[in-house]
N, C-alpha and C positions, 0 to 999 in steps of 0.2 A: 509649286512642288510636284504636281502631276506631270507637267511638261518636263521637268528635270529628271524625274524617274524614267519617263519614256525615253529620253535622250540617252540616259545611262544604259538602259536595257538594249537599245539599238547598238550602242558602241560596244557592248560586251558580246554581241552576237558574233559567232565565228564567221570568217569569210568563206563563202562557198559558192560554187557555180549554181545556176538555176536548176540544172539537171540533177546535181548532187542533192540540193534541197528537196526536190520533188521525190527522189528515191528515198531520202531519209524520212519524209512524211509518210510515204506509202509503207515503209517497213517499220515505222515507229522507233526510229533511231534518234537519239539525242546527239546532234552534231558536236556539242561540246566535248563528247567522249571519243570522237573520232580523231585518230592521229593521222598526219599527212606528211609526205616526204617533200612537198612543194617548198622551195626555199622562202617564198613569201607567206607561207602559212595558209594558202588557199586549199580548201577541201575539194577534192575532185570526185567524180563518179566512182572511179576505181577504188578510192579510199573508203567510200561508203560500202561498196560491194565487198571489199576485203573484210571490213568490220562486221558485215552481215554473215559472211561465210565462216569466219573463224570460230564463233561460238558453237555453230552447228557441228563443225568438224570436231571440235573439242568434246562436245557432248556425245558424238557418235564413237569417238576413239575409245577402244577398249583399254582397260587398265593394264599398264606395262607389267608383263610377267616377271617373276623373280629371276635373277641371273642364273643360268644353267650352263653346264658344260656343253661345249660344241658337239653337235651330233657326230657320230662316227662317219669317217670318210669312206668306210668300206662296209656298207650295209650287208648284213648276213654273216659277217666274219665273227669268230668267237672273241669275246672280251669278258672282263670281270670288273665289277665295281666294288670298291672297298671303302667303307665309311672311315673317315679320319678319326683316330683316337683323340681323346681330350688333350693328351700330352703333345701329339703331333700338331694339333691346331694351335696350341699355346706356343710351341716352338716357331711355327710358321708366322704367327702374328707378331711375335717379338722380333724376329729377323727382319720382317718388313718394316716394323716400326723403327728399328735402329737405322736402316738404310734411308728412311725418310726424314729422320731428325738429326743425324750426325753427319758431319763433313768428313767422311771416311776416306783415308788415303793409305796406301801400302808402300813400304820400302823393303828392299831385299838385300841379302848378303849370302855368303857361303862360308861354311866352316870345314876346316880340315879336321876330321874326327880321329885321326891317327893316335893322338896322345890319350884321348878318352878311352879308346878301344884297347890300347896297350895297358892303361892303368886298370881297367876292368879285368883284363886277362890275368894280370899279376896279382890282383887283390881279391878276385872273386871267391876263391876257396876260403880264405880267412873271413871275408865279409859274410858269407853264408853261415859259417860256423858261429860267428858272433851275433848275427841278427836273424838267422833262420829265414831269410829272404834273399833273393838274388839282387845284385847291384845292377840296376838298369840305367838307361840313358835319362829317364825323366827326372831323377833326383839331381843329376848334374845340371839340367836345364832349369830346374826349380831354384837351386841355389844360385845359379848365375843370374837368373831373372831378379831374385831378391837383391843381389848385390848391385845390379844395374838400376833397379828401382830406387835404391837409396841415393844413387847419384843423380837420377832424373826423376824427382818426386812427382812431377806433373803427369807422369804416366801411371801413377798409383793414385788416381783421383777420380772424381766425377763432378758433373755439373748439376747444380740444384738452383733452378731459376737463374738469377744473375750472379750467382756465387760459385766459386770453385772450391770444392771440399777436398783438401789434401789428406789422404789417409796415412796415419802414422803407424799402421800395422800392416802385415803382409799375409793376407789370406788368399792363397793362390788356387784358382779354379783349374781343374784338370779335366779336359773334355774326354769322355769315354762313351763308347757305343753301348746302347741299351736296346732291348727288344723293340721298344716303341720309338726309338730315335736317339739322337745324340743328347746327352745330358752333361752338365758341368758341376760335379760335386767339388767341394772346397777342402783343401788342406789348410787347416787353421794354424796361424802363427808359424809359418814356414821358416821364418828367420831364426826361430828359437829351436829348431829341430835339426838333428844330424841326418846324414844320408840314410841310415837304417830306419829311423823313425818316419822319414818321408816316404820311403819305399813301402813300408808297412801300411801307412795311411792310404797310399794310392791303390795297393792291392785290396785292402778292405773296402774302399769305396767302389772299386770296379766290380767286386763280388756282389755288393749290395745293388749296384746298378743292373747287373745281369739278372738278379733275382727279384727285381722290382721292389726293393726294400728301402730305397733311399727316402729319407724324410725331408721335410721342408728345411730343417736346420742344416742338412747336408748340402743343400743347393743354393742357399741364399747368403748374401753378405760378402762375396768374393771381391777382391780389389783389382785383380789382374788374372788373365786366363792364358793357359798354354794348351794348344791342340796339336796332336801328332797325326797328320795325314799319312806320314810315312809308313805307319802300321799297315795301311792298305795299299802301299806302293805308290803314293802320290809323289811326283817329282817336284811340283811347285804349285802353289795355290795362293789365293788372297783371302785369308780368313775374315769372317764378319765379326764385328764387335759384339761382345756379350754385354749389352747395356744393363745398367748405366755406366759400366766401365768404359774407359776411354782408350784402351789398348789391348791387343791380343797378339801373342807370339805363336807363329805356325812353324812346326817342325816337319821335315819331309824325309823321303827315303835316302838312305846312304848308298851311294854308288861309286864304284871306282872310276875316276876320271884323270886324264893326264894333267899334271900341274907343273908349271915351270918353277924349278928350284932356283935356278939362276939363268944367266944368258945362254948357257950351253947345255944345261941338264934338264931333263923332264923325268917325272916319276908318276906312276899311278898311285893316287891317294884316295882313301875313302872320304868322299865329300858329301856334304849335306847343304841344300839350299834352305835358308830360313827366311821367314817373312814376318814383318811387323805391321799390322794394320792399326791405325790410330785416328783419333778424332782431332782433325786439324783446327777445331775451334779453340782448343787450349794447348795442343801439342804442336810445336813448330817442327819443320823438317829437320833442322839442325839437331834438335833434341832426339827425334826418332832415329836418325842415322847414327848419332853418337851412342844411343842406347844399344842398338843392334851391334855396333862395332865393339862395344864393351863386352857383350855376351860372346862374340866371336873370340876376342882376346882371352877371355877367361877359360873357354872350353878348349882352346888350342894350347893352353897351359893350365890344366885342371888342378894341379897342386896349389895354384894361387887362390883357389876357392876357399882353402883353409883360412887364409888371411882376410879375404874380401868379405865373406858372408859368415 
């Protein structure tokens, strides 16, 4: 038994050069713990030396400092540092999270706004008299979005684990600018409201956002979002999803552009680019393009909204 134990012990000993064994004895290093790059597994002097140096360097290495902003490239120049508000940090974290978790894609189209603008001009006076608010563009887009969502229900959904949750209600988020950043209050049951009720809801939510009076109930539970960068002059953009929603519609500035009426005629028309960002995990390109085309058709014939939504 003693001879067998000795033989096993010798067989288990790592293969090493005499010089490597000598260095290991002098430094008190267990060769069984030394890794080697030799294809035959032989421990060399440099392997022992590396094993010896690494712990010392690790012990001497200072603890990594917390990440900080890069130093100014122009020392001595005036600058100002502003601490991010809680809302701004929340917005930033949510936007990064969406981009990291969703397969986001954007499709574009353009809308001739002539018919909507003509209808608003003809009906504005009576609309204000009946509703005590002006008829804006957002109510048209809200009603058109609801009509399109009814035809393309996967855009009015969210992903929960390995399930797709199709929402059978239409709570439309309207992105508005607030002092601490963009917020998305929700117009509840937009499918059950007329143009006047939608316009009133949007105005009330915008005022609450401006005065920092939005509550949690105003901001949660939306099923689809509309954002209007055209308010600030944006010609085109790719809006980021408002998670856990899977689609967002982006409106833009209305500009006169030459449009071909037929093979021989051109006219200047008030045109708007629109964008639809969507989560490609559950929304296919065909659905997204069809959705945006349906909104275009409805807004270029706005009377049809009476029958669609």
